[in-house]
C-alpha positions in Angstrom: 0.0 0.0 0.0 2.8 2.4 0.9 4.7 1.6 -2.2 1.7 2.2 -4.4 1.1 5.6 -2.7 4.8 6.5 -3.2 4.7 5.5 -6.9 1.5 7.4 -7.4 3.1 10.5 -5.7 6.2 10.3 -7.9 4.1 9.9 -11.1 1.9 12.8 -10.1 5.0 14.9 -9.4 6.6 14.0 -12.7 3.4 14.9 -14.4 3.6 18.3 -12.8 7.2 18.9 -13.6 8.1 21.8 -15.9 9.4 21.0 -19.4 13.0 21.7 -18.5 12.9 19.0 -15.9 11.5 16.4 -18.3 13.0 14.4 -21.2 12.4 16.8 -24.1 13.5 17.3 -27.7 16.6 19.2 -26.5 17.6 16.2 -24.4 17.0 13.8 -27.3 19.3 15.7 -29.6 22.0 15.9 -26.9 21.8 12.1 -26.3 22.2 11.5 -30.1 25.2 13.8 -30.3 26.8 12.1 -27.3 26.2 8.8 -28.9 28.0 9.8 -32.1 30.9 11.2 -30.0 31.1 8.0 -28.0 31.5 5.9 -31.2 34.2 8.2 -32.6 36.1 8.5 -29.4 35.9 4.7 -28.7 37.2 3.7 -32.1 39.9 6.4 -32.2 41.3 5.9 -28.7 41.0 2.1 -28.7 42.9 2.1 -32.0 45.7 4.2 -30.6 45.8 2.3 -27.4 45.8 -1.2 -29.0 48.3 -0.1 -31.6 50.7 1.2 -29.0 50.4 -1.9 -26.7 51.0 -4.3 -29.6 53.7 -2.2 -31.3 57.4 -3.0 -31.2 58.2 0.4 -29.8 55.7 0.4 -27.0 58.6 0.9 -24.5 59.6 4.2 -26.0 59.1 7.2 -23.9 56.7 9.1 -26.1 54.7 6.0 -26.8 54.3 5.5 -23.1 52.9 9.0 -22.7 50.5 8.7 -25.7 49.3 5.4 -24.1 48.5 7.3 -20.9 46.8 10.0 -23.0 44.6 7.4 -24.7 43.8 5.9 -21.2 42.7 9.4 -20.0 40.5 9.8 -23.1 39.1 6.4 -22.6 38.0 7.5 -19.1 36.1 10.3 -20.7 34.7 8.0 -23.4 33.5 5.1 -21.3 32.7 6.9 -18.0 31.8 10.4 -18.7 29.9 10.2 -22.0 27.7 7.2 -20.9 27.0 9.0 -17.6 25.8 12.1 -19.5 23.6 9.9 -21.8 22.1 8.0 -18.8 21.5 11.2 -16.9 19.7 12.8 -19.8 17.5 9.8 -20.3 16.4 9.5 -16.7 16.1 13.3 -16.2 17.0 12.8 -12.5 19.5 10.9 -10.4 18.3 7.4 -9.6 21.6 5.6 -8.7 21.9 6.7 -5.0 24.2 9.0 -3.1 27.3 6.7 -3.2 27.1 6.4 -7.0 26.6 10.2 -7.2 29.8 10.9 -5.4 31.8 8.1 -7.2 30.7 8.9 -10.8 31.1 12.6 -10.4 34.7 12.0 -9.1 35.4 9.8 -12.2 33.8 12.3 -14.4 36.2 15.0 -13.4 39.2 12.7 -13.1 39.2 11.8 -16.8 39.2 15.5 -17.8 42.0 16.4 -15.3 44.1 13.4 -16.4 43.8 14.3 -20.1 45.0 17.8 -19.5 47.8 16.7 -17.2 49.2 14.1 -19.5 49.3 16.7 -22.3 51.5 18.7 -20.0 53.8 15.7 -19.5 54.1 15.3 -23.3 54.9 18.9 -23.8 57.5 18.9 -21.1 59.1 15.7 -22.4 59.3 17.2 -25.9 60.8 20.3 -24.4 63.7 18.3 -22.8 64.1 16.2 -26.0 64.6 19.3 -28.2 66.3 21.8 -25.9 68.3 19.3 -23.8 68.9 16.3 -26.1 72.0 15.2 -24.1 70.0 14.4 -21.0 68.9 11.1 -22.3 70.1 8.9 -19.4 67.4 10.2 -17.1 64.8 10.7 -19.8 62.7 7.6 -19.2 62.8 7.9 -15.4 61.8 11.5 -15.8 58.9 10.6 -18.0 57.6 8.0 -15.5 57.9 10.5 -12.7 56.0 13.1 -14.6 53.2 10.6 -15.5 53.0 9.6 -11.8 52.7 13.2 -10.8 50.0 13.7 -13.5 47.9 10.8 -12.1 48.4 12.0 -8.5 47.4 15.6 -9.3 44.4 14.4 -11.2 43.3 12.3 -8.3 43.7 15.1 -5.8 42.0 17.7 -8.0 39.0 15.4 -8.7 38.6 14.1 -5.1 36.7 17.2 -3.9 33.9 16.3 -6.3 33.0 13.3 -4.1 32.6 15.6 -1.2 30.9 18.5 -2.9 28.2 16.5 -4.7 25.3 14.7 -3.0 21.8 13.5 -3.8 19.1 16.0 -2.8 15.4 16.2 -3.2 13.9 19.1 -5.1 12.3 21.5 -2.6 9.3 22.2 -4.8 8.8 18.8 -6.4 8.8 16.0 -3.8 10.1 12.7 -5.3 12.4 14.4 -7.8 16.0 13.7 -6.8 19.1 15.1 -8.3 22.9 14.8 -7.9 23.8 18.4 -7.1 26.2 20.6 -5.1 23.4 22.8 -3.9 23.7 23.5 -0.2 27.3 22.5 0.2 28.9 25.9 0.0 28.1 28.3 2.8 28.5 31.4 0.6 28.6 32.4 -3.0 32.3 33.4 -2.6 33.2 29.8 -1.6 31.5 28.4 -4.6 33.2 30.9 -7.0 36.6 30.1 -5.4 36.2 26.4 -5.9 35.0 26.8 -9.5 38.0 29.1 -10.3 40.3 26.4 -8.9 38.7 23.8 -11.2 39.0 26.1 -14.2 42.6 26.9 -13.6 43.7 23.3 -12.8 41.9 21.9 -15.8 42.5 24.6 -18.4 44.6 27.6 -17.7 47.6 26.0 -16.0 48.0 23.2 -18.6 47.6 25.7 -21.4 50.2 28.0 -20.0 52.7 25.2 -19.6 52.0 23.8 -23.1 52.3 27.2 -24.8 55.6 27.9 -23.0 57.1 24.5 -23.8 56.2 24.6 -27.5 57.2 28.2 -27.9 60.6 27.3 -26.7 60.7 24.3 -28.9 59.7 26.2 -32.0 62.2 29.0 -31.2 65.0 26.4 -30.8 64.0 24.7 -34.1 64.0 28.1 -35.9 67.4 29.0 -34.5 69.0 25.7 -35.4 67.5 25.9 -38.9 69.1 29.4 -39.4 72.4 28.1 -38.1 72.3 25.1 -40.4 71.5 27.2 -43.4 74.3 29.6 -42.7 76.8 26.7 -42.2 75.8 25.0 -45.4 75.9 28.2 -47.2 79.5 28.9 -46.1 80.6 25.4 -47.0 78.9 25.7 -50.4 81.0 28.8 -51.2 84.2 27.1 -50.3 83.6 23.8 -52.2 85.7 23.6 -55.3 86.0 20.0 -56.4 83.3 17.7 -57.7 83.8 15.4 -54.7 83.1 18.3 -52.4 80.0 19.3 -54.4 78.7 15.8 -54.2 79.0 15.8 -50.4 77.3 19.2 -50.3 74.4 17.8 -52.3 74.1 14.9 -49.9 74.2 17.2 -46.9 71.7 19.6 -48.4 69.4 16.6 -49.0 69.7 15.7 -45.3 69.0 19.3 -44.4 66.0 19.3 -46.6 64.7 16.2 -44.9 65.2 17.8 -41.5 63.5 21.0 -42.5 60.6 19.0 -43.9 60.2 17.2 -40.7 60.4 20.4 -38.7 57.7 21.9 -40.9 55.5 18.9 -40.3 56.2 19.1 -36.6 55.2 22.8 -36.7 52.0 22.0 -38.5 51.1 19.2 -36.0 51.9 21.4 -33.0 49.7 24.3 -34.3 46.9 21.8 -35.0 47.0 20.2 -31.6 47.2 23.5 -29.7 44.4 25.0 -31.9 42.3 21.9 -31.2 42.8 22.2 -27.5 42.0 25.9 -27.5 39.1 25.5 -29.9 37.4 22.8 -27.9 37.9 24.2 -24.4 38.0 28.0 -24.6 34.3 28.7 -25.4 33.2 26.5 -22.6 35.6 28.1 -20.1 34.4 31.6 -21.1 30.9 30.5 -20.5 31.9 29.1 -17.1 33.6 32.3 -16.1 30.6 34.3 -17.3 28.3 32.2 -15.1 30.5 32.5 -12.1 30.7 36.3 -12.2 27.4 37.3 -13.7 25.0 34.4 -13.1 21.8 36.3 -13.8 22.7 37.2 -17.4 24.4 33.8 -18.0 21.3 31.9 -17.1 19.4 33.7 -19.9 21.7 32.0 -22.5 19.7 29.4 -24.6 20.1 25.9 -23.3 21.1 24.6 -26.7 24.2 26.8 -26.7 25.1 25.8 -23.2 24.9 22.1 -24.1 26.8 22.7 -27.3 29.7 24.4 -25.5 30.2 21.4 -23.1 29.9 19.0 -26.0 32.7 20.9 -27.8 34.9 20.5 -24.7 34.2 16.8 -24.5 34.9 16.4 -28.2 38.6 17.1 -27.5 38.9 13.5 -26.4 37.7 12.5 -29.9 40.1 14.9 -31.7 43.2 13.8 -29.9 43.6 10.4 -31.5 42.5 11.8 -34.9 45.1 14.6 -34.8 47.9 12.4 -33.6 47.0 9.6 -35.9 47.0 11.8 -39.0 50.5 12.9 -38.3 52.2 10.0 -36.5 50.5 6.9 -37.9 48.3 5.6 -40.8 45.1 5.8 -38.9 42.9 4.0 -41.4 45.5 1.1 -41.7 45.8 0.8 -37.9 42.0 0.7 -37.6 41.9 -2.2 -40.1 44.8 -3.9 -38.3 42.9 -3.7 -35.0 39.8 -5.1 -36.6 41.8 -7.9 -38.2 43.3 -8.7 -34.8 39.8 -8.9 -33.3 38.8 -11.2 -36.2 41.9 -13.3 -35.7 41.0 -14.0 -32.0 37.6 -15.4 -33.0 38.2 -19.1 -34.0 35.0 -19.2 -36.1 35.8 -16.0 -38.0 39.5 -17.0 -38.3 38.5 -20.1 -40.2 36.4 -18.1 -42.6 39.1 -15.4 -43.1 41.3 -15.4 -46.2 45.0 -15.2 -46.5 44.8 -11.4 -46.5 44.2 -11.3 -42.8 47.3 -13.3 -42.2 49.3 -10.9 -44.3 47.9 -8.0 -42.4 48.8 -9.6 -39.1 52.3 -10.3 -40.4 52.9 -6.6 -41.0 51.7 -5.7 -37.5 51.8 -2.2 -36.3 55.6 -1.6 -36.4 55.4 1.6 -38.3 53.6 3.4 -35.5 56.4 3.4 -33.1 59.2 4.6 -35.4 60.6 7.3 -33.1 63.9 7.4 -34.9 67.1 5.6 -34.4 70.2 7.5 -35.5 73.7 6.6 -36.3 76.3 9.4 -36.0 76.2 10.4 -39.6 72.9 9.0 -40.8 69.4 10.4 -40.7 66.9 7.6 -40.5 63.9 8.1 -42.9 60.5 6.5 -42.8 60.5 5.1 -46.3 56.7 4.5 -46.3 55.8 8.1 -46.2 59.2 9.8 -46.8 59.4 11.8 -43.7 62.1 11.7 -40.9 61.0 9.4 -38.1 63.1 11.3 -35.6 60.6 14.2 -35.1 57.4 12.7 -36.3 56.1 12.2 -32.8 56.6 15.7 -31.5 53.2 16.0 -29.8 51.2 18.0 -27.4 47.9 17.7 -26.8 45.9 19.0 -24.3 29.2 23.0 -15.0 28.7 24.2 -12.1 25.4 23.1 -11.1 22.9 25.9 -10.4 20.6 26.0 -7.5 17.8 24.7 -9.7 17.2 21.0 -9.9 16.9 20.7 -13.7 16.6 17.4 -15.5 19.8 18.0 -17.5 23.1 17.6 -15.6 23.9 21.2 -16.2 21.1 22.5 -14.3 19.7 25.9 -15.3 23.0 27.0 -16.8 24.3 23.9 -18.4 27.8 24.9 -17.4 29.7 22.1 -15.9 33.4 22.1 -16.4 33.7 20.5 -13.0 30.2 20.6 -11.5 30.0 22.3 -8.3 
């Protein structure tokens, strides 16, 4: 009898809910978009992860970092995106208080880890280019940086499990939501916490990344000028055919180096632009909401949802950008699919010899980080670019007081919900 009355009360309450607290057309579109992002991110990040794990050069320093980056993006893909989809479908939180704290912690942890691993990659490339002789401690330094990245992500995301809790809507009994409402004693405390989240997840990583790659590009530009001047001087002094032959060879090597540096520059600009493009609009909206909540709440909910989707899409773009510069992404996708087919005995019997040929080639081309003799520049013959610098890589809502059906509340801003 009591259960029937409770169910009836909840049904009546849901019937009386305003449209923004129900599953509406806006929520349906958001669910579809998240579904598409999930497919793209899952395929891309799993391809990169499997390729690195199975590759010959998986023990290289940069491959280790890209593996951790793909793990961070897999956190976003398999924890955060499904959580957003489920939250939209149910319109309220039905998993209990413990799940609220746990999943909101994981939700923030993946985003923090992705940004922090990008910082590790940029710092590693900084030492590789500006201090190339410090190779003895390079791998240990890389592991230490990754450990710090995981620890910092854990510490930054941990407050989410304290701030968030399940609370009942004060005006609609039976409507429960995972919110931060009521935790902070003053508006100043909430603003301070949100600022900490924004700086830890966006501004600090961005500053480090820009500094590291500015130094890298400056060093590359300086070395290029010095090399051109040196070869120009040698060219003027060459008199014999033998010397001219050597000069042509050296100029060819210089051309290969410059081509690799140009490719590195393009990749660097692309990755930095992707990070800024995906995150900056959402961060601006978050700051706007923190300092002028009344006007920010008037922004259309479609725009609010779109800004956060752009930020999440960075986890989809990372493997695509890296794959387009450092690996044959389409080939590696096919290789991973063939590996999956090869593990199925039934499908393996039905497969042709092409699959075996594909398996025999493996994924060795992905990890070609460059192995140099003293007087020789190793070239990736498959795509005619120097392998030594092909892996220069960076990467890179607060809840309102309303209990809205969407996870973003009235504002939709939820960089790290608070």
